[in-house]
C-alpha positions as CSV (number, residue, x, y, z in Angstrom):
1,M,0.0,0.0,0.0
2,D,1.4,3.4,-1.0
3,W,0.1,5.4,1.8
4,Q,2.0,8.5,0.7
5,S,-0.3,8.8,-2.3
6,F,-3.2,9.6,0.1
7,F,-1.5,12.5,1.8
8,R,-1.1,16.1,0.9
9,K,2.5,16.7,-0.3
10,N,3.1,19.7,1.9
11,L,2.6,17.6,5.0
12,E,6.0,16.0,4.4
13,Q,7.5,19.2,5.8
14,V,5.5,19.1,9.1
15,D,7.1,17.5,12.2
16,T,4.8,15.8,14.7
17,Y,4.7,17.8,17.9
18,Q,6.8,16.2,20.7
19,P,5.5,17.1,24.1
20,G,7.7,17.2,27.2
21,L,8.4,13.9,29.0
22,R,5.9,12.7,31.6
23,E,6.8,11.2,34.9
24,D,5.6,7.7,33.9
25,Q,8.0,7.7,30.9
26,V,11.2,8.3,32.9
27,W,11.2,6.3,36.1
28,E,13.6,3.8,34.7
29,F,16.2,6.6,34.2
30,V,15.7,8.3,37.5
31,E,17.8,7.7,40.5
32,A,15.9,10.1,42.8
33,D,12.9,9.3,45.0
34,K,10.7,12.1,43.4
35,I,10.3,13.6,40.0
36,Y,9.7,17.2,39.2
37,K,8.2,17.8,35.7
38,L,9.5,21.2,34.7
39,S,9.5,20.6,30.9
40,S,6.1,21.8,29.7
41,N,5.7,25.3,31.2
42,E,2.9,24.0,33.4
43,S,1.9,25.4,36.7
44,P,3.4,23.3,39.6
45,L,0.2,24.1,41.5
46,P,-3.4,22.7,41.1
47,P,-6.2,24.8,39.5
48,F,-7.6,27.7,41.6
49,P,-9.9,26.6,44.4
50,W,-12.9,28.3,42.9
51,A,-12.2,26.5,39.6
52,L,-12.1,23.1,41.3
53,E,-15.5,23.9,42.9
54,A,-17.0,24.9,39.5
55,I,-15.6,21.7,37.9
56,Q,-17.3,19.6,40.6
57,E,-20.6,21.3,40.0
58,R,-20.6,20.6,36.3
59,L,-19.7,16.9,36.4
60,V,-23.4,15.9,36.3
61,L,-23.8,17.8,33.0
62,L,-21.2,15.8,31.0
63,N,-24.0,13.9,29.2
64,E,-24.8,17.1,27.4
65,Y,-22.8,18.9,24.7
66,P,-20.9,22.0,25.9
67,D,-22.2,25.4,24.9
68,G,-20.8,25.7,21.4
69,S,-20.7,29.5,21.5
70,S,-19.1,29.6,25.0
71,Y,-21.6,32.3,25.7
72,E,-21.2,32.7,29.5
73,L,-17.4,32.6,29.2
74,T,-17.4,35.1,26.4
75,Q,-19.6,37.5,28.4
76,C,-17.4,37.1,31.5
77,L,-14.3,37.9,29.5
78,S,-16.1,40.9,27.9
79,K,-16.9,42.3,31.3
80,H,-13.5,41.6,32.7
81,Y,-11.5,43.3,29.9
82,G,-14.1,45.8,28.7
83,I,-14.0,44.4,25.2
84,A,-17.2,43.7,23.1
85,S,-18.2,40.0,23.1
86,E,-18.3,39.9,19.3
87,Q,-14.5,40.6,19.4
88,I,-13.7,37.5,21.6
89,M,-12.8,34.1,20.3
90,I,-12.5,30.9,22.4
91,G,-10.1,28.0,21.6
92,N,-9.1,24.6,22.7
93,G,-6.1,26.3,24.2
94,S,-4.5,29.3,22.5
95,N,-2.6,26.6,20.5
96,E,-5.9,25.9,18.5
97,L,-6.4,29.6,17.9
98,V,-3.0,29.8,16.2
99,D,-4.0,26.9,14.0
100,L,-7.4,28.5,13.3
101,I,-5.8,31.9,12.4
102,A,-3.5,30.1,9.9
103,A,-6.5,28.2,8.4
104,T,-8.5,31.4,8.1
105,C,-5.8,33.6,6.6
106,L,-3.1,31.6,4.7
107,N,-3.3,30.6,1.1
108,P,-0.6,28.4,-0.6
109,G,2.2,30.7,-1.5
110,D,1.5,33.2,1.3
111,N,4.0,33.5,4.1
112,A,4.1,34.0,7.8
113,V,6.9,35.8,9.7
114,Y,7.8,34.9,13.3
115,P,10.8,34.7,15.6
116,W,12.9,31.6,16.0
117,P,13.3,29.8,18.2
118,S,9.7,30.4,19.4
119,F,6.5,28.5,19.8
120,V,6.7,25.6,17.3
121,V,3.0,25.8,16.3
122,Y,3.7,29.0,14.3
123,R,5.8,26.8,12.0
124,S,3.5,23.7,11.8
125,S,0.3,25.7,11.3
126,T,1.9,27.6,8.4
127,L,3.3,24.5,6.7
128,I,-0.1,22.7,7.0
129,Q,-1.6,25.5,5.0
130,D,1.1,25.1,2.3
131,A,2.5,28.6,3.1
132,E,6.1,29.7,3.5
133,C,7.7,30.0,6.9
134,R,10.0,33.1,7.4
135,E,11.9,32.4,10.7
136,I,13.8,35.4,12.0
137,P,16.6,34.5,14.5
138,L,16.6,36.0,17.9
139,K,19.2,38.7,18.8
140,G,21.2,39.4,21.9
141,T,20.0,37.6,25.0
142,G,17.0,35.8,23.4
143,Q,15.3,38.9,22.2
144,L,12.9,39.3,19.3
145,D,14.5,41.1,16.4
146,L,11.6,43.3,15.3
147,S,13.6,45.3,12.8
148,A,14.6,42.0,11.0
149,M,11.0,40.8,11.2
150,L,9.8,44.1,9.5
151,G,12.5,43.5,6.8
152,A,11.1,40.0,6.1
153,I,7.6,41.3,5.2
154,D,6.6,41.5,1.6
155,E,3.4,41.6,-0.5
156,R,2.7,37.9,0.2
157,T,3.1,38.2,4.0
158,K,-0.3,37.6,5.7
159,I,0.7,37.0,9.4
160,V,3.4,38.2,11.8
161,Y,3.6,36.5,15.2
162,I,5.0,38.3,18.2
163,C,5.5,36.0,21.2
164,T,6.1,37.9,24.4
165,P,7.4,36.6,26.8
166,N,9.0,34.5,24.1
167,N,8.9,30.7,24.5
168,P,11.5,29.3,25.1
169,T,13.7,32.3,26.1
170,G,11.3,34.2,28.4
171,A,12.4,37.6,27.0
172,V,9.8,40.3,26.5
173,V,9.2,43.0,23.9
174,S,9.3,46.5,25.3
175,D,6.4,48.9,24.9
176,V,8.6,51.4,23.0
177,E,9.9,49.0,20.4
178,F,6.5,47.3,19.9
179,K,4.7,50.6,19.2
180,D,7.4,51.5,16.6
181,F,7.0,48.1,15.1
182,L,3.2,48.2,14.9
183,D,3.2,51.6,13.3
184,K,5.4,50.3,10.5
185,V,3.7,47.0,9.7
186,P,1.8,47.2,6.4
187,S,-2.0,47.2,6.6
188,H,-2.3,43.9,4.7
189,V,-0.5,42.0,7.5
190,L,-2.2,40.6,10.5
191,V,-0.2,41.1,13.7
192,V,-0.8,38.3,16.2
193,M,0.4,39.0,19.7
194,D,0.8,35.7,21.6
195,A,0.6,36.7,25.2
196,A,0.2,33.2,26.8
197,Y,2.6,34.2,29.6
198,E,1.5,37.7,30.2
199,E,0.3,37.1,33.8
200,F,3.9,36.4,34.9
201,I,5.3,39.7,33.7
202,S,6.7,42.1,36.3
203,D,8.8,44.3,34.0
204,E,7.1,47.7,33.8
205,S,8.8,48.4,30.4
206,A,7.2,45.4,28.8
207,V,4.4,46.0,26.3
208,G,0.9,45.5,27.5
209,P,-0.7,43.6,24.6
210,L,-4.2,45.2,25.0
211,K,-2.8,48.7,25.1
212,Y,-2.7,48.8,21.3
213,Y,-5.8,46.8,20.7
214,D,-8.7,48.8,19.2
215,G,-10.9,46.2,17.5
216,V,-10.3,47.9,14.1
217,R,-6.7,47.4,12.9
218,P,-5.5,43.9,11.9
219,Y,-4.2,43.1,15.3
220,V,-5.0,40.0,17.4
221,V,-4.1,39.2,21.0
222,L,-4.1,35.6,22.3
223,R,-4.3,34.5,25.9
224,T,-4.7,31.2,27.7
225,F,-5.9,29.6,31.0
226,S,-3.2,26.8,30.7
227,K,-0.3,28.6,32.4
228,M,-0.9,30.9,35.3
229,Y,-4.4,29.5,35.8
230,A,-3.2,25.9,35.9
231,L,-5.9,24.5,33.5
232,A,-3.5,23.0,30.9
233,G,-5.4,19.6,31.2
234,L,-8.7,21.2,30.3
235,R,-7.4,23.3,27.3
236,C,-9.0,26.7,27.2
237,G,-7.6,29.7,25.4
238,Y,-9.1,32.9,24.2
239,G,-8.3,35.9,22.0
240,F,-9.4,39.3,21.0
241,A,-9.8,40.3,17.3
242,P,-11.9,42.7,15.2
243,A,-15.5,41.4,15.0
244,K,-15.3,40.6,11.3
245,F,-12.2,38.5,11.9
246,V,-13.9,36.5,14.7
247,E,-17.0,36.0,12.5
248,V,-15.0,34.3,9.7
249,L,-12.7,32.4,12.1
250,N,-15.8,30.8,13.6
251,K,-16.5,29.3,10.2
252,V,-13.3,27.2,10.6
253,R,-13.7,26.5,14.3
254,E,-15.1,23.2,15.5
255,P,-18.4,24.1,17.2
256,F,-17.8,22.3,20.6
257,N,-14.1,23.1,20.9
258,A,-14.2,24.3,24.5
259,N,-15.6,21.6,26.8
260,T,-18.1,22.2,29.7
261,L,-15.5,21.8,32.5
262,A,-13.0,24.1,30.7
263,Q,-15.6,26.9,30.3
264,A,-16.8,26.6,34.0
265,A,-13.2,26.5,35.4
266,A,-12.1,29.5,33.2
267,I,-15.0,31.6,34.4
268,A,-14.2,30.8,38.1
269,S,-10.5,31.4,37.6
270,I,-10.7,34.8,35.9
271,R,-12.8,36.1,38.8
272,D,-10.3,35.0,41.5
273,T,-7.9,38.0,41.2
274,E,-6.3,37.5,44.7
275,E,-5.2,33.9,43.9
276,L,-3.7,35.3,40.7
277,K,-1.6,37.8,42.6
278,E,-0.4,35.2,45.0
279,R,0.7,32.8,42.3
280,A,2.4,35.5,40.3
281,A,4.4,36.5,43.4
282,L,5.4,32.9,44.1
283,N,6.5,32.4,40.5
284,A,8.6,35.6,40.5
285,L,10.3,34.6,43.8
286,N,11.3,31.1,42.5
287,R,12.3,32.5,39.1
288,V,14.7,34.9,40.7
289,R,16.1,32.0,42.8
290,L,16.8,30.0,39.7
291,E,18.4,33.0,38.0
292,N,20.6,33.6,41.0
293,C,21.6,30.0,41.0
294,F,22.7,30.2,37.4
295,E,24.5,33.5,38.1
296,K,26.5,31.9,40.9
297,L,27.4,28.9,38.8
298,G,28.7,31.1,36.0
299,L,26.0,29.9,33.5
300,N,24.6,32.3,31.0
301,Y,20.9,32.7,31.1
302,V,18.2,34.9,29.6
303,P,16.5,37.2,32.2
304,S,13.0,35.8,32.1
305,Q,9.5,37.2,32.6
306,A,7.7,33.9,32.3
307,N,7.4,30.7,34.3
308,F,10.6,29.2,32.9
309,V,14.3,30.3,32.4
310,W,16.5,29.6,29.4
311,V,20.0,28.7,30.5
312,E,23.1,27.9,28.3
313,V,25.0,24.8,29.2
314,P,28.2,23.3,27.6
315,D,26.5,20.0,26.6
316,P,22.7,20.4,26.7
317,Q,21.8,16.7,26.0
318,S,24.3,15.4,28.6
319,T,23.0,18.0,31.1
320,F,19.4,17.0,30.4
321,N,20.2,13.4,31.1
322,E,22.0,14.2,34.3
323,L,19.2,16.3,35.5
324,L,16.8,13.5,34.7
325,K,18.7,11.1,36.8
326,R,18.2,13.5,39.7
327,G,14.5,13.6,39.1
328,V,14.4,17.1,37.4
329,I,12.7,17.0,33.9
330,V,13.5,20.1,31.8
331,R,13.2,20.7,28.0
332,S,16.0,20.4,25.5
333,F,16.0,21.9,22.0
334,P,18.5,20.1,19.7
335,G,21.1,22.5,18.4
336,A,19.9,25.5,20.5
337,G,22.8,25.4,23.0
338,G,20.7,25.5,26.1
339,L,17.8,24.2,28.2
340,R,14.4,25.6,29.1
341,V,14.0,25.1,32.9
342,G,10.5,25.4,34.3
343,V,9.9,27.4,37.5
344,G,8.6,24.9,40.1
345,D,7.0,25.4,43.5
346,N,9.3,25.9,46.4
347,E,10.2,22.2,46.6
348,G,10.7,21.8,42.9
349,T,12.9,24.9,42.8
350,N,15.0,23.6,45.6
351,A,15.5,20.3,43.7
352,T,16.4,22.1,40.5
353,I,19.0,24.3,42.3
354,A,20.5,21.3,44.1
355,A,20.8,19.4,40.8
356,F,22.5,22.2,39.0
357,G,24.8,22.7,41.9
358,E,25.9,19.1,41.8
359,L,26.6,19.4,38.0
360,F,28.2,22.8,37.8
361,G,29.1,23.8,41.4
């Protein structure tokens, strides 16, 4: 059977997404008594207490389809952010919204411009639509090179992705440089601001994605409940875009893409602002502890504004393996020269610091 004859030719370029290792996959390699999974930028804490209550209440409704329009969640987000409900889109994680944007906008022969390394779905979603990827290398200490990204735009460019804080480096785009960038982007290009880690930012000079959102210009902001809100297992993302864009994207969207529990947990989470502040403070504290550890050990790292830190090590794969033996799972990126180390809770951060100390102290 020639299976290749059934498939679209452009899919040969698409790599299957490889998630971070799970605890149950690595026990045979681990010599420690406990494993800390710090490879997928997940929260080390459970969902917010109010979210857990909302999930419990909705369990008896799982015989019914979820609300295909995510009406209550959309209204909640509209009130929370002061943005019209018709400008809000809901996704099965912001990951799905990236895919839907590509499916809505890209024709074969078009191109998308984005930083690299960055979120891998920019690449896969572009290639799936048989469009061209224009990957712009980072500059300095893991920063987006907005000038080079502007220079890569031509008449066939449809989308430019800005990831801030950038995954996997954690660096942010400043307000000053983003305003200059946005003013210069041609009107035929959709600017997509991927702000999945915005809740972790403490740098006052960083751009606030919604500051430049007006519901008119071709500018989209993406957010998620997977990271700070600890709902990665339920998959719920959202975004803001001009109403006409949301209307057409909904033609591509699967009608029941956000499940009942995800919608209920998201509503409860967005209302719990005190829990949000406490978790942001805990992440910032342990992030600084990690960075101080790398500083003392003489390891170069990128000052981060996310829930992970990018650190350069002499032999990334060997270091990854040695950390794994010690029960610390991080993320390696072949050829990138470093590791993405998730920020754990206090115990996970202690274990990470101790492991790096053994290897490089």
